[in-house]
ZATITI-39050 format. One record per residue (C-alpha): residue in one letter; x negated, y negated, z. Coordinates in steps of 0.001 Angstrom, whole numbers. Each point is the difference from the previous one (the first is absolute). Layout:
<nodes>
@aa = a; px = X; py = Y; pz = Z
...
</nodes>
This chain:
<nodes>
@aa = x; px = -9237; py = 5757; pz = -22635
@aa = x; px = 3237; py = -1576; pz = 1064
@aa = x; px = 2681; py = 2476; pz = 563
@aa = x; px = 3771; py = -210; pz = 645
@aa = x; px = 1098; py = -677; pz = 3434
@aa = x; px = -3194; py = -1812; pz = 1110
@aa = x; px = -1383; py = -3571; pz = -325
@aa = x; px = -2796; py = -1566; pz = -2101
@aa = x; px = -3081; py = -1379; pz = 1629
@aa = x; px = -671; py = -3750; pz = 522
@aa = x; px = -2157; py = -1800; pz = -2609
@aa = x; px = -3546; py = -965; pz = 865
@aa = x; px = 921; py = -3385; pz = 1268
@aa = x; px = 3219; py = 1190; pz = 1698
@aa = x; px = -1911; py = 2742; pz = 1862
@aa = x; px = -2531; py = -2550; pz = 1264
@aa = x; px = 2783; py = -2406; pz = 1146
@aa = x; px = 1915; py = 2912; pz = 1703
@aa = x; px = -2951; py = 1317; pz = 1836
@aa = x; px = -836; py = -3428; pz = 1321
@aa = x; px = 3545; py = -451; pz = 1155
@aa = x; px = 56; py = 3330; pz = 1830
@aa = x; px = -3375; py = -831; pz = 1492
@aa = x; px = 1300; py = -3167; pz = 1488
@aa = x; px = 3142; py = 1930; pz = 1458
@aa = x; px = -2498; py = 2363; pz = 1465
@aa = x; px = -2036; py = -2836; pz = 1566
@aa = x; px = 3059; py = -1576; pz = 1575
@aa = x; px = 1265; py = 3249; pz = 1461
@aa = x; px = -3604; py = 532; pz = 1574
@aa = x; px = 159; py = -3570; pz = 1360
@aa = x; px = 3393; py = 572; pz = 1445
@aa = x; px = -1273; py = 3249; pz = 1596
@aa = x; px = -2937; py = -1809; pz = 1624
@aa = x; px = 2156; py = -2874; pz = 1518
@aa = x; px = 2788; py = 2167; pz = 1226
@aa = x; px = -707; py = 490; pz = 3824
@aa = x; px = 2989; py = 2007; pz = 943
@aa = x; px = 2661; py = 2210; pz = -1881
@aa = x; px = 2902; py = -1842; pz = -1598
@aa = x; px = 3370; py = 1513; pz = 993
@aa = x; px = 3529; py = -875; pz = -1344
@aa = x; px = 3292; py = 473; pz = 1892
@aa = x; px = 2119; py = 2262; pz = -1968
@aa = x; px = 2751; py = -1872; pz = -1878
@aa = x; px = 3530; py = 746; pz = 873
@aa = x; px = 2391; py = 2738; pz = -1045
@aa = x; px = 1727; py = -2039; pz = -2739
@aa = x; px = -3385; py = -763; pz = -1593
@aa = x; px = -1025; py = 3560; pz = 244
@aa = x; px = 3218; py = 1195; pz = -1776
@aa = x; px = -228; py = -2499; pz = -2639
@aa = x; px = -3722; py = 1082; pz = -780
@aa = x; px = 1121; py = 3642; pz = -164
@aa = x; px = 2718; py = -775; pz = -2418
@aa = x; px = -2175; py = -2018; pz = -2171
@aa = x; px = -2562; py = 2574; pz = 161
@aa = x; px = 2250; py = 2659; pz = -1112
@aa = x; px = 1707; py = -2020; pz = -2743
@aa = x; px = -3424; py = -929; pz = -1272
@aa = x; px = -895; py = 3727; pz = -364
@aa = x; px = 3291; py = 669; pz = -1721
@aa = x; px = -566; py = -2990; pz = -2258
@aa = x; px = -3492; py = 1233; pz = -847
@aa = x; px = 970; py = 3452; pz = -818
@aa = x; px = 2622; py = -1344; pz = -2414
@aa = x; px = -2301; py = -2351; pz = -1575
@aa = x; px = -2596; py = 2689; pz = -633
@aa = x; px = 2864; py = 1945; pz = -1728
@aa = x; px = 585; py = -3211; pz = -2196
@aa = x; px = -3796; py = -360; pz = -628
@aa = x; px = -346; py = 3604; pz = -1227
@aa = x; px = 3157; py = -336; pz = -2087
@aa = x; px = -1329; py = -3075; pz = -1639
@aa = x; px = -3289; py = 1936; pz = -679
@aa = x; px = 1933; py = 2846; pz = -1526
@aa = x; px = 2044; py = -2249; pz = -2322
@aa = x; px = -3174; py = -1690; pz = -1136
@aa = x; px = -1773; py = 3309; pz = -655
@aa = x; px = -2667; py = -942; pz = 2457
@aa = x; px = 195; py = 2823; pz = 2469
@aa = x; px = -3352; py = 1222; pz = 1317
@aa = x; px = -1379; py = 1548; pz = 3037
@aa = x; px = -2458; py = -1637; pz = 2456
@aa = x; px = -3236; py = 1815; pz = 582
@aa = x; px = -258; py = 2134; pz = 3188
@aa = x; px = -1248; py = -2082; pz = 3144
@aa = x; px = -1642; py = 2026; pz = 2408
@aa = x; px = 281; py = -2789; pz = 2628
@aa = x; px = 3521; py = 1647; pz = 846
@aa = x; px = -1911; py = 2687; pz = 1668
@aa = x; px = -1295; py = -2688; pz = 2384
@aa = x; px = 3212; py = -1900; pz = 416
@aa = x; px = 2410; py = 2666; pz = 1108
@aa = x; px = -2486; py = 1894; pz = 2628
@aa = x; px = -561; py = -3579; pz = 1205
@aa = x; px = 3474; py = -811; pz = 611
@aa = x; px = 486; py = 3151; pz = 2016
@aa = x; px = -3231; py = -387; pz = 1953
@aa = x; px = 905; py = -3676; pz = 812
@aa = x; px = 3507; py = 1053; pz = 1245
@aa = x; px = -1601; py = 2763; pz = 2393
@aa = x; px = -2794; py = -2270; pz = 1242
@aa = x; px = 2577; py = -2790; pz = 1120
@aa = x; px = 2426; py = 2424; pz = 1341
@aa = x; px = -2536; py = 1800; pz = 2234
@aa = x; px = -1663; py = -3455; pz = 1175
@aa = x; px = 3419; py = -1444; pz = 860
@aa = x; px = 2161; py = 2879; pz = 960
@aa = x; px = 48; py = -1341; pz = 3640
@aa = x; px = 2041; py = -3047; pz = -1067
@aa = x; px = 2912; py = 2116; pz = -599
@aa = x; px = 1093; py = 2476; pz = -2752
@aa = x; px = 1993; py = -2436; pz = -2015
@aa = x; px = -2313; py = -2815; pz = 119
@aa = x; px = -2960; py = 2343; pz = -715
@aa = x; px = 1637; py = 1698; pz = -2946
@aa = x; px = 1210; py = -3372; pz = -1490
@aa = x; px = -3412; py = -1759; pz = 351
@aa = x; px = -1784; py = 3056; pz = -1458
@aa = x; px = 2461; py = 223; pz = -2840
@aa = x; px = -113; py = -3805; pz = -869
@aa = x; px = -3808; py = -88; pz = 436
@aa = x; px = -372; py = 2850; pz = -2617
@aa = x; px = 2178; py = -1465; pz = -2405
@aa = x; px = -1268; py = -3644; pz = 350
@aa = x; px = -3582; py = 1140; pz = -499
@aa = x; px = 762; py = 812; pz = -3588
@aa = x; px = 1682; py = -3368; pz = -311
@aa = x; px = -3048; py = -1882; pz = 1445
@aa = x; px = -1895; py = 1440; pz = -2907
@aa = x; px = 2846; py = -102; pz = -2701
@aa = x; px = 1246; py = -3616; pz = 439
@aa = x; px = -3457; py = -1588; pz = -883
@aa = x; px = -657; py = 2697; pz = -2524
@aa = x; px = 3234; py = -628; pz = -1913
@aa = x; px = -478; py = -3664; pz = 99
@aa = x; px = -3283; py = 497; pz = -1755
@aa = x; px = 1136; py = 2234; pz = -2729
@aa = x; px = 3522; py = -1240; pz = -580
@aa = x; px = -1206; py = -2175; pz = -3035
@aa = x; px = -2234; py = 2901; pz = -1362
@aa = x; px = 2452; py = 2806; pz = 14
@aa = x; px = 157; py = 2176; pz = -3243
@aa = x; px = 1760; py = 429; pz = -2414
@aa = x; px = 1665; py = -3345; pz = -287
@aa = x; px = 3670; py = 575; pz = -858
@aa = x; px = 1863; py = -1866; pz = -2663
@aa = x; px = 1917; py = -2112; pz = -448
@aa = x; px = -1073; py = -1598; pz = 3292
@aa = x; px = -3042; py = 1451; pz = 1914
@aa = x; px = 319; py = -2698; pz = 2746
@aa = x; px = 3802; py = 1176; pz = 610
@aa = x; px = -809; py = 3544; pz = 293
@aa = x; px = -2984; py = -594; pz = 2237
@aa = x; px = 2430; py = -1834; pz = 2165
@aa = x; px = 2694; py = 2820; pz = -322
@aa = x; px = -2771; py = 2305; pz = 1537
@aa = x; px = -1958; py = -2149; pz = 2342
@aa = x; px = 2391; py = -2332; pz = 1689
@aa = x; px = 1999; py = 2677; pz = 1929
@aa = x; px = -3419; py = 1728; pz = 611
@aa = x; px = -1336; py = -3054; pz = 1599
@aa = x; px = 3037; py = -418; pz = 2200
@aa = x; px = -378; py = 3485; pz = 1131
@aa = x; px = -3497; py = -775; pz = 939
@aa = x; px = 465; py = -3061; pz = 1773
@aa = x; px = 3219; py = 1351; pz = 2050
@aa = x; px = -1989; py = 3076; pz = 986
@aa = x; px = -2757; py = -2380; pz = 1404
@aa = x; px = 2785; py = -1969; pz = 1751
@aa = x; px = 1250; py = 3180; pz = 1646
@aa = x; px = -3443; py = 155; pz = 1892
@aa = x; px = 1319; py = -3028; pz = 2108
@aa = x; px = 2674; py = 2319; pz = 1514
@aa = x; px = -2396; py = 2216; pz = 1734
@aa = x; px = -744; py = -1294; pz = 3517
@aa = x; px = -3429; py = 1750; pz = -146
@aa = x; px = -1127; py = -1887; pz = -3057
@aa = x; px = -2795; py = -2656; pz = 712
@aa = x; px = -2641; py = -1643; pz = -2251
@aa = x; px = -3659; py = 322; pz = 1110
@aa = x; px = -3213; py = -1147; pz = -1363
@aa = x; px = -479; py = 3575; pz = -1372
@aa = x; px = 3028; py = -312; pz = -1992
@aa = x; px = -1604; py = -3219; pz = -1733
@aa = x; px = -3391; py = 1833; pz = -359
@aa = x; px = 1761; py = 3026; pz = -1657
@aa = x; px = 2117; py = -2000; pz = -2275
@aa = x; px = -3118; py = -1907; pz = -956
@aa = x; px = -1521; py = 3507; pz = -779
@aa = x; px = 2720; py = 654; pz = -2456
@aa = x; px = -267; py = -3261; pz = -1632
@aa = x; px = -3751; py = 298; pz = -265
@aa = x; px = 308; py = 3172; pz = -2189
@aa = x; px = 2974; py = -1641; pz = -1916
@aa = x; px = -2688; py = -2830; pz = -635
@aa = x; px = -2603; py = 2613; pz = -1227
@aa = x; px = 2714; py = 1589; pz = -2071
@aa = x; px = 999; py = -3247; pz = -1398
@aa = x; px = -3508; py = -861; pz = -1269
@aa = x; px = 416; py = 3117; pz = -2132
@aa = x; px = 3334; py = -1349; pz = -1361
@aa = x; px = 2138; py = 1832; pz = 2470
@aa = x; px = 168; py = 2689; pz = -2806
@aa = x; px = 1909; py = 3216; pz = 410
@aa = x; px = -1997; py = 2451; pz = 2082
@aa = x; px = -1184; py = 2146; pz = -2901
@aa = x; px = -3679; py = 613; pz = 1229
@aa = x; px = -1629; py = 747; pz = 3316
@aa = x; px = -852; py = -3538; pz = 1016
@aa = x; px = 3382; py = -1457; pz = -636
@aa = x; px = 1534; py = 3000; pz = 1610
@aa = x; px = -2267; py = -594; pz = 3154
@aa = x; px = 1399; py = -3741; pz = 47
@aa = x; px = 3527; py = 1288; pz = -101
@aa = x; px = -522; py = 2576; pz = 2724
@aa = x; px = -1935; py = -1989; pz = 2496
@aa = x; px = 2253; py = -3034; pz = -205
@aa = x; px = 3066; py = 2265; pz = 547
@aa = x; px = -1752; py = 1609; pz = 3079
@aa = x; px = -689; py = -3481; pz = 1329
@aa = x; px = 3796; py = -752; pz = -227
@aa = x; px = 881; py = 3033; pz = 2085
@aa = x; px = -2685; py = -1194; pz = 2445
@aa = x; px = 1691; py = -3292; pz = 111
@aa = x; px = 3335; py = 1189; pz = 814
@aa = x; px = -1269; py = 2417; pz = 2656
@aa = x; px = -1840; py = -2947; pz = 1793
@aa = x; px = 3562; py = -1610; pz = 454
@aa = x; px = 1058; py = 2777; pz = 2314
@aa = x; px = -3332; py = 897; pz = 1792
@aa = x; px = 507; py = -310; pz = 3822
@aa = x; px = -2049; py = -2862; pz = 1435
</nodes>
């Protein structure tokens, strides 16, 4: 049953198309991992760019929180207030953030305290965004309930600043001198998209049963593994 604050599943044809697209993405990532012979490193951008990204990141968060308030006010005015069902995946997400931070800090503590703390922090935060960015792209057109008078407008109010938060968080990865992309990064990301694909063939429905919950949890764990591979010592 569709409930407030969730999303509706894709149709039969839509679920097949979604599953196939996600499998293609999985295959491309596996291929990139196979052909990558040495880690890809990026020289950290300059201070001006770093400050600009931090400002955009902070303003995006403030805008998102403001827009969530507008979203809720509209729900109240249209007498459409409801409560989303409890999602047990939260019990996986928050401990994973903490564990990821600890793993990277311990592994890279010899690189200097500030660098280790920043790298561990941005790795832990970016791990959630590695999952959330494609996830939000998939469900943005399926969110429920559609809010009158313009469901498209209110989806934009909610998701556009959220997308900007996710993208700028991932860009902040570039500012850690310890970050590098290895074949294991591509393989781990492929694992996430593979379970997204399996989930997609079931309509990418809200995880209201054990199978869908399994797809949700495993794909999220692969996102955290992907982030960790970015900071592992060679």
